[in-house]
C-alpha atoms as a printed R data frame, in Angstrom:
    type eleno elety resid chain resno       x        y       z
1   ATOM     1    CA   UNK     A     1   0.002   -0.039   0.170
2   ATOM     2    CA   UNK     A     2   2.942    2.443   0.593
3   ATOM     3    CA   UNK     A     3   4.091    1.798  -3.055
4   ATOM     4    CA   UNK     A     4   0.576    2.998  -4.201
5   ATOM     5    CA   UNK     A     5   0.626    5.835  -2.091
6   ATOM     6    CA   UNK     A     6   3.898    6.808  -3.180
7   ATOM     7    CA   UNK     A     7   3.288    6.105  -6.768
8   ATOM     8    CA   UNK     A     8   0.206    8.127  -7.164
9   ATOM     9    CA   UNK     A     9   0.202   10.660  -4.513
10  ATOM    10    CA   UNK     A    10   0.780   13.705  -6.849
11  ATOM    11    CA   UNK     A    11  -2.367   12.545  -8.598
12  ATOM    12    CA   UNK     A    12  -4.322   11.229  -5.994
13  ATOM    13    CA   UNK     A    13  -3.377   12.985  -2.673
14  ATOM    14    CA   UNK     A    14  -5.773   11.078  -0.504
15  ATOM    15    CA   UNK     A    15  -4.686    8.016   1.033
16  ATOM    16    CA   UNK     A    16  -5.615    4.987  -1.165
17  ATOM    17    CA   UNK     A    17  -5.498    2.198   1.294
18  ATOM    18    CA   UNK     A    18  -8.216    3.634   3.184
19  ATOM    19    CA   UNK     A    19 -10.177    3.821  -0.205
20  ATOM    20    CA   UNK     A    20  -9.386    0.090  -1.017
21  ATOM    21    CA   UNK     A    21 -10.254   -1.184   2.361
22  ATOM    22    CA   UNK     A    22 -13.692    0.810   2.334
23  ATOM    23    CA   UNK     A    23 -14.406   -0.790  -1.005
24  ATOM    24    CA   UNK     A    24 -13.624   -4.271   0.173
25  ATOM    25    CA   UNK     A    25 -16.000   -3.894   3.074
26  ATOM    26    CA   UNK     A    26 -18.636   -2.532   1.120
27  ATOM    27    CA   UNK     A    27 -18.380   -5.552  -1.552
28  ATOM    28    CA   UNK     A    28 -18.674   -7.849   1.374
29  ATOM    29    CA   UNK     A    29 -21.392   -6.217   2.945
30  ATOM    30    CA   UNK     A    30 -23.530   -6.507  -0.143
31  ATOM    31    CA   UNK     A    31 -22.874   -9.856  -1.284
32  ATOM    32    CA   UNK     A    32 -25.972  -12.317  -0.444
33  ATOM    33    CA   UNK     A    33 -26.479  -14.331   2.406
34  ATOM    34    CA   UNK     A    34 -27.185  -17.831   2.646
35  ATOM    35    CA   UNK     A    35 -30.810  -18.736   3.998
36  ATOM    36    CA   UNK     A    36 -30.504  -21.110   6.736
37  ATOM    37    CA   UNK     A    37 -33.085  -23.260   8.339
38  ATOM    38    CA   UNK     A    38 -35.991  -22.583   5.712
39  ATOM    39    CA   UNK     A    39 -38.984  -24.795   6.820
40  ATOM    40    CA   UNK     A    40 -40.785  -26.653   3.713
41  ATOM    41    CA   UNK     A    41 -44.042  -25.130   2.802
42  ATOM    42    CA   UNK     A    42 -47.127  -27.525   4.196
43  ATOM    43    CA   UNK     A    43 -49.127  -29.515   1.699
44  ATOM    44    CA   UNK     A    44 -52.011  -27.555  -0.123
45  ATOM    45    CA   UNK     A    45 -55.615  -28.258   0.809
46  ATOM    46    CA   UNK     A    46 -55.938  -29.868  -2.800
47  ATOM    47    CA   UNK     A    47 -52.803  -32.391  -2.032
48  ATOM    48    CA   UNK     A    48 -54.250  -32.735   1.542
49  ATOM    49    CA   UNK     A    49 -57.650  -33.946  -0.047
50  ATOM    50    CA   UNK     A    50 -55.720  -36.546  -2.684
51  ATOM    51    CA   UNK     A    51 -53.747  -37.963   0.549
52  ATOM    52    CA   UNK     A    52 -57.098  -38.530   2.440
53  ATOM    53    CA   UNK     A    53 -58.782  -40.257  -0.831
54  ATOM    54    CA   UNK     A    54 -55.927  -42.610  -1.410
55  ATOM    55    CA   UNK     A    55 -56.035  -43.582   1.982
56  ATOM    56    CA   UNK     A    56 -59.776  -43.756   1.807
57  ATOM    57    CA   UNK     A    57 -59.825  -46.325  -1.327
58  ATOM    58    CA   UNK     A    58 -57.027  -48.407   0.451
59  ATOM    59    CA   UNK     A    59 -59.002  -48.772   3.422
60  ATOM    60    CA   UNK     A    60 -62.678  -49.316   2.100
61  ATOM    61    CA   UNK     A    61 -61.925  -51.725  -0.687
62  ATOM    62    CA   UNK     A    62 -61.135  -55.653  -0.463
63  ATOM    63    CA   UNK     A    63 -59.250  -55.635  -4.050
64  ATOM    64    CA   UNK     A    64 -56.614  -53.112  -5.562
65  ATOM    65    CA   UNK     A    65 -54.373  -53.571  -8.367
66  ATOM    66    CA   UNK     A    66 -51.406  -50.802  -9.118
67  ATOM    67    CA   UNK     A    67 -50.659  -50.686 -12.904
68  ATOM    68    CA   UNK     A    68 -47.975  -48.867 -14.842
69  ATOM    69    CA   UNK     A    69 -49.087  -47.465 -18.298
70  ATOM    70    CA   UNK     A    70 -47.615  -46.374 -21.268
71  ATOM    71    CA   UNK     A    71 -48.385  -43.588 -23.910
72  ATOM    72    CA   UNK     A    72 -52.463  -44.365 -23.459
73  ATOM    73    CA   UNK     A    73 -54.678  -41.971 -25.283
74  ATOM    74    CA   UNK     A    74 -57.602  -40.438 -24.023
75  ATOM    75    CA   UNK     A    75 -59.670  -43.201 -26.076
76  ATOM    76    CA   UNK     A    76 -58.153  -46.036 -24.560
77  ATOM    77    CA   UNK     A    77 -58.638  -45.160 -21.002
78  ATOM    78    CA   UNK     A    78 -62.287  -44.299 -21.649
79  ATOM    79    CA   UNK     A    79 -62.587  -47.923 -23.105
80  ATOM    80    CA   UNK     A    80 -60.912  -49.514 -20.192
81  ATOM    81    CA   UNK     A    81 -62.711  -47.614 -17.694
82  ATOM    82    CA   UNK     A    82 -66.104  -48.213 -19.162
83  ATOM    83    CA   UNK     A    83 -65.394  -52.140 -19.213
84  ATOM    84    CA   UNK     A    84 -64.003  -52.035 -15.663
85  ATOM    85    CA   UNK     A    85 -66.906  -49.884 -14.677
86  ATOM    86    CA   UNK     A    86 -69.404  -52.221 -15.723
87  ATOM    87    CA   UNK     A    87 -67.602  -54.870 -13.399
88  ATOM    88    CA   UNK     A    88 -67.853  -52.419 -10.443
89  ATOM    89    CA   UNK     A    89 -63.870  -51.939 -10.602
90  ATOM    90    CA   UNK     A    90 -62.873  -48.153 -10.516
91  ATOM    91    CA   UNK     A    91 -59.591  -46.753 -11.982
92  ATOM    92    CA   UNK     A    92 -57.713  -43.703 -10.915
93  ATOM    93    CA   UNK     A    93 -54.393  -42.062 -11.185
94  ATOM    94    CA   UNK     A    94 -52.793  -39.922  -8.588
95  ATOM    95    CA   UNK     A    95 -49.335  -38.031  -8.665
96  ATOM    96    CA   UNK     A    96 -46.821  -40.604  -7.651
97  ATOM    97    CA   UNK     A    97 -45.333  -37.996  -4.961
98  ATOM    98    CA   UNK     A    98 -48.680  -37.758  -3.280
99  ATOM    99    CA   UNK     A    99 -49.691  -41.597  -3.328
100 ATOM   100    CA   UNK     A   100 -46.246  -42.463  -1.815
101 ATOM   101    CA   UNK     A   101 -46.898  -39.817   0.640
102 ATOM   102    CA   UNK     A   102 -50.425  -41.048   1.644
103 ATOM   103    CA   UNK     A   103 -49.387  -44.765   2.337
104 ATOM   104    CA   UNK     A   104 -46.515  -43.570   4.362
105 ATOM   105    CA   UNK     A   105 -46.444  -45.043   7.973
106 ATOM   106    CA   UNK     A   106 -49.601  -47.227   7.180
107 ATOM   107    CA   UNK     A   107 -49.908  -51.014   6.687
108 ATOM   108    CA   UNK     A   108 -49.493  -50.364   2.970
109 ATOM   109    CA   UNK     A   109 -46.324  -48.745   3.442
110 ATOM   110    CA   UNK     A   110 -44.280  -52.026   1.281
111 ATOM   111    CA   UNK     A   111 -46.805  -50.818  -1.592
112 ATOM   112    CA   UNK     A   112 -45.198  -47.601  -2.021
113 ATOM   113    CA   UNK     A   113 -42.040  -48.753  -3.845
114 ATOM   114    CA   UNK     A   114 -44.592  -49.591  -7.043
115 ATOM   115    CA   UNK     A   115 -45.596  -46.077  -7.251
116 ATOM   116    CA   UNK     A   116 -42.596  -45.111  -9.847
117 ATOM   117    CA   UNK     A   117 -43.531  -43.089 -13.134
118 ATOM   118    CA   UNK     A   118 -47.076  -43.440 -14.780
119 ATOM   119    CA   UNK     A   119 -49.176  -45.576 -12.320
120 ATOM   120    CA   UNK     A   120 -52.674  -46.210 -11.971
121 ATOM   121    CA   UNK     A   121 -54.740  -48.037  -9.179
122 ATOM   122    CA   UNK     A   122 -57.769  -50.353  -9.602
123 ATOM   123    CA   UNK     A   123 -59.776  -51.088  -7.007
124 ATOM   124    CA   UNK     A   124 -63.141  -52.774  -5.886
125 ATOM   125    CA   UNK     A   125 -64.894  -53.859  -2.986
126 ATOM   126    CA   UNK     A   126 -66.371  -57.185  -4.548
127 ATOM   127    CA   UNK     A   127 -65.829  -60.646  -4.616
128 ATOM   128    CA   UNK     A   128 -65.772  -61.257  -8.491
129 ATOM   129    CA   UNK     A   129 -63.511  -57.889  -8.916
130 ATOM   130    CA   UNK     A   130 -60.313  -59.593  -9.280
131 ATOM   131    CA   UNK     A   131 -60.897  -62.275 -12.139
132 ATOM   132    CA   UNK     A   132 -62.847  -59.482 -14.038
133 ATOM   133    CA   UNK     A   133 -60.138  -56.967 -13.592
134 ATOM   134    CA   UNK     A   134 -57.467  -59.068 -15.072
135 ATOM   135    CA   UNK     A   135 -59.657  -60.301 -17.682
136 ATOM   136    CA   UNK     A   136 -60.110  -56.761 -18.958
137 ATOM   137    CA   UNK     A   137 -56.577  -55.583 -18.304
138 ATOM   138    CA   UNK     A   138 -55.196  -58.657 -19.840
139 ATOM   139    CA   UNK     A   139 -56.411  -57.305 -23.498
140 ATOM   140    CA   UNK     A   140 -54.517  -53.975 -23.000
141 ATOM   141    CA   UNK     A   141 -50.871  -54.368 -23.924
142 ATOM   142    CA   UNK     A   142 -50.158  -50.790 -22.240
143 ATOM   143    CA   UNK     A   143 -51.319  -51.842 -18.999
144 ATOM   144    CA   UNK     A   144 -48.728  -53.669 -16.715
145 ATOM   145    CA   UNK     A   145 -49.378  -55.167 -13.674
146 ATOM   146    CA   UNK     A   146 -47.164  -54.448 -10.755
147 ATOM   147    CA   UNK     A   147 -48.618  -55.953  -8.037
148 ATOM   148    CA   UNK     A   148 -51.661  -55.434  -5.302
149 ATOM   149    CA   UNK     A   149 -53.619  -55.817  -2.130
150 ATOM   150    CA   UNK     A   150 -56.340  -58.347  -1.386
151 ATOM   151    CA   UNK     A   151 -57.832  -58.558   2.175
152 ATOM   152    CA   UNK     A   152 -55.298  -56.420   3.259
153 ATOM   153    CA   UNK     A   153 -52.559  -58.786   2.074
154 ATOM   154    CA   UNK     A   154 -49.890  -57.579  -0.262
155 ATOM   155    CA   UNK     A   155 -49.370  -59.605  -3.454
156 ATOM   156    CA   UNK     A   156 -46.993  -60.038  -6.505
157 ATOM   157    CA   UNK     A   157 -48.875  -60.079  -9.875
158 ATOM   158    CA   UNK     A   158 -48.223  -63.977  -9.993
159 ATOM   159    CA   UNK     A   159 -50.216  -64.361  -6.770
160 ATOM   160    CA   UNK     A   160 -52.661  -62.205  -8.104
161 ATOM   161    CA   UNK     A   161 -53.351  -64.205 -11.083
162 ATOM   162    CA   UNK     A   162 -53.113  -67.529  -9.116
163 ATOM   163    CA   UNK     A   163 -56.070  -66.029  -6.622
164 ATOM   164    CA   UNK     A   164 -58.089  -64.987  -9.628
165 ATOM   165    CA   UNK     A   165 -57.873  -68.344 -11.124
166 ATOM   166    CA   UNK     A   166 -59.486  -70.058  -8.183
167 ATOM   167    CA   UNK     A   167 -63.155  -70.903  -8.018
168 ATOM   168    CA   UNK     A   168 -65.955  -68.614  -7.095
169 ATOM   169    CA   UNK     A   169 -66.496  -68.554  -2.984
170 ATOM   170    CA   UNK     A   170 -69.999  -70.246  -3.900
171 ATOM   171    CA   UNK     A   171 -68.476  -73.025  -5.618
172 ATOM   172    CA   UNK     A   172 -65.594  -73.812  -3.264
173 ATOM   173    CA   UNK     A   173 -68.456  -73.778  -0.286
174 ATOM   174    CA   UNK     A   174 -70.358  -76.450  -2.530
175 ATOM   175    CA   UNK     A   175 -67.229  -78.511  -3.096
176 ATOM   176    CA   UNK     A   176 -66.373  -78.253   0.682
177 ATOM   177    CA   UNK     A   177 -69.947  -79.645   1.906
178 ATOM   178    CA   UNK     A   178 -69.826  -82.348  -0.822
179 ATOM   179    CA   UNK     A   179 -66.486  -83.226   0.690
180 ATOM   180    CA   UNK     A   180 -67.936  -83.178   4.493
181 ATOM   181    CA   UNK     A   181 -70.819  -85.243   3.320
182 ATOM   182    CA   UNK     A   182 -69.081  -88.048   1.698
183 ATOM   183    CA   UNK     A   183 -67.071  -88.160   4.534
184 ATOM   184    CA   UNK     A   184 -69.916  -88.408   6.842
185 ATOM   185    CA   UNK     A   185 -71.178  -91.390   4.887
186 ATOM   186    CA   UNK     A   186 -68.135  -93.179   4.532
187 ATOM   187    CA   UNK     A   187 -67.567  -92.704   8.529
188 ATOM   188    CA   UNK     A   188 -71.169  -93.938   9.261
189 ATOM   189    CA   UNK     A   189 -70.389  -96.923   7.009
190 ATOM   190    CA   UNK     A   190 -67.215  -97.724   8.639
191 ATOM   191    CA   UNK     A   191 -68.949  -97.407  12.169
192 ATOM   192    CA   UNK     A   192 -71.989  -99.419  11.019
193 ATOM   193    CA   UNK     A   193 -70.047 -102.351   9.591
194 ATOM   194    CA   UNK     A   194 -69.066 -104.274  13.050
195 ATOM   195    CA   UNK     A   195 -72.681 -104.083  14.257
196 ATOM   196    CA   UNK     A   196 -74.056 -105.274  10.867
197 ATOM   197    CA   UNK     A   197 -71.477 -108.179  11.056
198 ATOM   198    CA   UNK     A   198 -72.751 -109.130  14.523
199 ATOM   199    CA   UNK     A   199 -76.343 -109.026  13.673
200 ATOM   200    CA   UNK     A   200 -75.644 -111.243  11.126
201 ATOM   201    CA   UNK     A   201 -73.856 -113.554  13.114
202 ATOM   202    CA   UNK     A   202 -76.451 -113.693  15.766
203 ATOM   203    CA   UNK     A   203 -79.338 -114.128  13.054
204 ATOM   204    CA   UNK     A   204 -77.486 -117.138  11.840
205 ATOM   205    CA   UNK     A   205 -76.704 -118.730  15.148
206 ATOM   206    CA   UNK     A   206 -80.484 -118.297  15.999
207 ATOM   207    CA   UNK     A   207 -81.619 -120.039  12.788
208 ATOM   208    CA   UNK     A   208 -79.312 -122.886  13.483
209 ATOM   209    CA   UNK     A   209 -80.924 -123.347  16.587
């Protein structure tokens, strides 16, 4: 600083070192400061409503399936919705981040990993929903089954297809009743066999006398 003052003292009689120090302080003073501890804004009322709707859908329906869709037109979606609606199955699309947030800290938290990219939820509360759902969506190659929930049980796509292939509940009840009735008849025959033999022997003995 002394050299500067000596070299330019005849042109700038003032002390340049004071000027330099003043400018350096003003630069630091005007530099933007980093904001620390900024809180995240809460969810908007619309997003809160979506979160509550998703939770309500999972809690109120026995059968739910998560699908990945790709490049489906409005006409294709309308056709799928119309076919599923006739089978008492609804389809809805929610933002992925909202769906993952809605299922956080719930009994369905493990299914959150399925919500990536373009995903849709198909749901119903009827016994026949799952077979009909798979039958309709199988015809649409742009829909890929990722997994689902049946009676609060998380299932893979293969498990859902296996369950859908089972007979109707009414048919299962009839088959079980038939098995029980046939078992009862067989048991009655086994129990009654010794008594029948004893009666035959007694009758033969009386006849001989």
